[in-house]
C-alpha positions as CSV (number, residue, x, y, z in Angstrom):
1,X,0.0,0.2,-0.1
2,X,2.8,2.5,1.0
3,X,4.7,1.9,-2.3
4,X,1.5,2.5,-4.3
5,X,0.7,5.6,-2.2
6,X,4.2,6.8,-3.0
7,X,4.1,6.3,-6.7
8,X,0.7,8.1,-6.8
9,X,2.5,11.4,-5.7
10,X,4.2,13.8,-8.2
11,X,8.0,13.6,-8.4
12,X,8.5,16.6,-5.7
13,X,6.1,15.3,-3.4
14,X,7.3,11.7,-3.6
15,X,10.9,13.0,-3.0
16,X,9.9,15.0,0.2
17,X,7.6,12.1,1.5
18,X,10.5,9.7,1.2
19,X,12.7,12.2,2.9
20,X,10.3,12.4,5.7
21,X,9.9,8.7,6.0
22,X,13.5,8.3,6.0
23,X,13.9,10.8,8.7
24,X,11.2,9.0,11.0
25,X,12.8,5.6,10.3
26,X,16.4,7.1,11.1
27,X,15.3,8.5,14.5
28,X,13.0,5.5,15.3
29,X,14.5,2.5,13.5
30,X,12.0,-0.1,15.0
31,X,9.0,1.9,14.2
32,X,7.0,0.2,11.2
33,X,4.9,2.5,9.2
34,X,1.1,1.9,8.9
35,X,-0.9,3.0,5.9
36,X,-4.4,4.7,6.0
37,X,-6.2,5.1,2.8
38,X,-8.4,8.0,4.0
39,X,-11.6,6.1,3.7
40,X,-14.3,5.2,6.3
41,X,-16.1,1.9,7.0
42,X,-18.4,2.5,4.2
43,X,-15.5,3.1,1.6
44,X,-16.3,7.0,1.5
45,X,-13.0,9.0,1.2
46,X,-13.1,11.1,4.5
47,X,-9.5,12.5,4.4
48,X,-6.2,12.4,2.3
49,X,-4.4,9.0,2.4
50,X,-1.7,8.9,5.4
51,X,1.3,7.0,6.6
52,X,1.4,6.8,10.4
53,X,3.9,5.8,12.9
54,X,3.4,4.7,16.6
55,X,0.1,3.9,18.2
56,X,-2.2,5.1,21.0
57,X,-5.8,4.3,22.1
58,X,-8.0,7.4,20.7
59,X,-11.1,8.1,22.6
60,X,-13.7,9.9,20.6
61,X,-16.5,12.3,22.1
62,X,-19.3,9.7,21.7
63,X,-17.5,7.2,23.6
64,X,-15.9,4.8,21.2
65,X,-12.4,3.9,21.0
66,X,-9.8,3.2,18.4
67,X,-6.1,2.6,17.8
68,X,-4.6,5.5,16.0
69,X,-1.2,6.5,14.9
70,X,0.7,9.0,17.0
71,X,2.6,10.7,14.0
72,X,1.1,10.9,10.6
73,X,2.4,12.1,7.3
74,X,0.1,13.1,4.4
75,X,0.4,14.8,1.0
76,X,-2.2,17.3,-0.2
77,X,-2.8,19.7,-2.9
78,X,-1.1,22.4,-1.0
79,X,1.9,20.3,0.1
80,X,2.2,18.3,3.3
81,X,0.5,17.8,6.6
82,X,2.5,16.3,9.7
83,X,0.0,15.2,12.3
84,X,0.9,14.7,16.0
85,X,-2.2,13.1,17.4
86,X,-1.5,11.9,21.1
87,X,-0.8,15.4,22.4
88,X,-2.0,16.3,26.1
89,X,-3.7,19.9,24.8
90,X,-4.3,21.7,21.5
91,X,-1.7,24.4,22.3
92,X,1.5,22.6,23.1
93,X,2.4,22.0,19.4
94,X,2.2,25.6,18.8
95,X,3.9,26.9,22.0
96,X,6.9,24.6,21.5
97,X,7.5,24.8,17.6
98,X,5.5,27.4,15.9
99,X,8.2,30.1,16.0
100,X,11.2,27.7,15.3
101,X,9.9,25.3,12.7
102,X,10.4,27.4,9.6
103,X,7.9,28.2,6.9
104,X,4.8,26.4,8.1
105,X,1.4,26.7,9.6
106,X,1.0,25.1,13.0
107,X,-2.4,24.3,14.3
108,X,-3.5,22.2,17.5
109,X,-2.3,18.9,16.2
110,X,-1.0,19.6,12.6
111,X,2.1,21.2,10.8
112,X,1.1,22.0,7.3
113,X,4.1,23.0,4.8
114,X,4.7,23.2,1.1
115,X,8.1,21.3,0.8
116,X,10.3,19.5,3.2
117,X,13.2,22.2,2.8
118,X,10.8,25.0,4.2
119,X,11.4,23.3,7.5
120,X,14.2,23.7,9.8
121,X,15.4,20.2,9.7
122,X,16.7,19.9,13.2
123,X,13.6,21.4,14.6
124,X,11.8,18.8,12.4
125,X,13.8,16.1,14.2
126,X,12.6,17.4,17.5
127,X,9.1,17.3,16.5
128,X,9.4,13.8,15.3
129,X,10.8,12.8,18.6
130,X,8.3,14.7,20.6
131,X,5.5,13.1,18.6
132,X,6.6,9.5,19.0
133,X,7.9,9.7,22.5
């Protein structure tokens, strides 16, 4: 699934996504990536496909629980989204990294950027470590 997803990306996005994957796997060599195709149980597309690392038990507002990845990588029409889902609150990502990460938009659980070179690579490594520890 992951090779098919990577092959579906344009050349620039594929290279950046491969760089991101390599960075995660260099920092956490024992983390195996998982793939989410972006479809719900009915097969309807609800989000962009993503590659995830790590795992935690996510509790939904309605009481349901499901295993989710802690760190996710997704390409989209504007560039990329880096998701950090197992955070204690919606402000910590912005507080710790917004002014240091580089040319990116930082929200509660997501860092959006156009290309890998827009990010400070050392800060990106810190973000990956933060998201998977």
